[in-house]
C-alpha positions, 0 to 999 in steps of 0.5 A: 369414609368421609375422612378418606374422601377429605384426605384424597381431596386435600392431596389433589389440591396440593398436587394441583397447587404444586404443578401450578406453582411450577408452571407459574415459575416457568411462565415468569421467564417470559415476564420482563419483571423477572429479568435482573438488569446487571448492567445498562449503559447508553451509547452516543445516540442514547439508546440503552442496551441491557444484559440480563440473566434468567434464573428458574428455581423449582420447588421440589428440590430440583433446579433449572438455571438458564444463563444467557446474554441478550439485548433488548434494544435496537440493532444500532445500540452500542454500550462501552465499559471503558474499564473492562470491556465493550458490548456491541449489539449487532442484529440481535447478537452480542459482541464482547470486546475485551482488553488486549484486542480480544473480541467475543462474538455470541451468535445464539448459543455459539461463541467465537473468541477472536484474539488479534496480536501483533503478527497474527489473528487467532479465532477460537470456537469452543464446542460442547462435548469436545475435550479441546477447542477448535482453533483457527489461526491466521497469520497476517503476511505484510506485503512487500512494497518497493520504490519505483513509481514517482516523479524524478528530476536530475541532470544528464551527462555523457561519458566517452569510451574512457569513462571520462565526463569531459568530451575532448578531441574529435567529440569535443563539439558534443560537450554539454552545459550540464547544469541545463541538461535535465533528466525528467522521469515519470514512473507511473506504474509499479508492481512489487513481488515479495520474497515471503517478507515485506523487507525484500523483493523485486520491483518492476513497472513502467515509466517515461524518461525525458532527456535534454542535452544542452550543448555548450558549443553553438552547434546542432546535429545533422545526418550526412551519408547516414552518419550523425555529425556536427552542424555548424551552419549557424556559426558560419552564417554569423548568427548568435546562438542563444540555445541549442539542444537535442531532446529524446524520450523513452518508455522505460521498464525496470527490474530491481532487487530491493532491500529495506532496513527498518529504522522504526515501526512504520514502513516509512521509517525504513532505509531502502536500497535497490539496484537492477536494470532498466530497459528503454525504447525510444519514442521520439527525438528532436533538435532545437536551436534558438538563434538571433539574426537581428530578431529571435528565431527558433528551429526545431528539427524532428528525426532519429539522428541515428539515436539507438531505438532500444537500450538498457541501463544499470540503475541504483536507488536508495532513500530514507523518508523524504530523501530519495536518490537515483543514478542511471548509467547506460552502457549502450551507445547513445548513437548506433554503432559507427553512425555517430560519436561514441558516447554513453549517457548517464543521469543522477537525481532526486525523487521529488514526488513518490507515488506510493 
């Protein structure tokens, strides 16, 4: 009888020891001494980050293996392995940045793989129990950006009804000093509409156009009986005319079709060519005469001088890198029909300061 009691007591002790051994192993998971540090590096602020693996082995032949990447540092720590990958700790989660612009984000038990290629971004979300992963693919569509906004400077001119730039006959008095007849444009806003590509589209916007027309003859303009005619009163008075011009300003609205030809990888390494129409509304106009009658005087006369209030023009533009050219031609007469000489304005110049 005593032998049976002794055997039973020994079996009970062995069972308790086995259960205690299992419990001790499981509890050791929470003991930092059982964590195996696999890699530990420091970021620029000297804060360490540790990647650990917890392993549990049960003595009865069964085994439980739990593998988890975790961090034991502040949320600002960053560890970088330049040879293989980078581990970044963000709010307790782990981000693995591998080579080839691939980022692995672990949020608890969830994992998300982000692969960024040249023209698209693929997000892959592996799920347990599914034969295939859920893949979300984003393609980056580059926006088309045209060429309109900027500060432009050029020269003005007139064409007659025969498309000659030399004024002769009854409009000879409108001959210009073209080198001093400046065209200044401030195109202050722009809107681009692409055709599903970043290399072609429509361009519109708003701008201000200022035109100075310096006369080569010592005359100015006046309106008689509703018609704009030459004013030669300064010559008749014997004054020496130093400078005489007519100035006008317009608010402009373009509509351009633009194509861009890549000459390199960057947007600035493209040749662009555009053409279209420009609408304009006159904001103001005046004449200015500087003359000498023994002392220097300046006369400025504001008025519309029968200059057309609305007009439209044709424009062509092209450029490559820092060289950008424009040309405008207005098939609408400068003066209202039958209220002044038949002249058609044009301008050519450079884009000095692009606003893009």
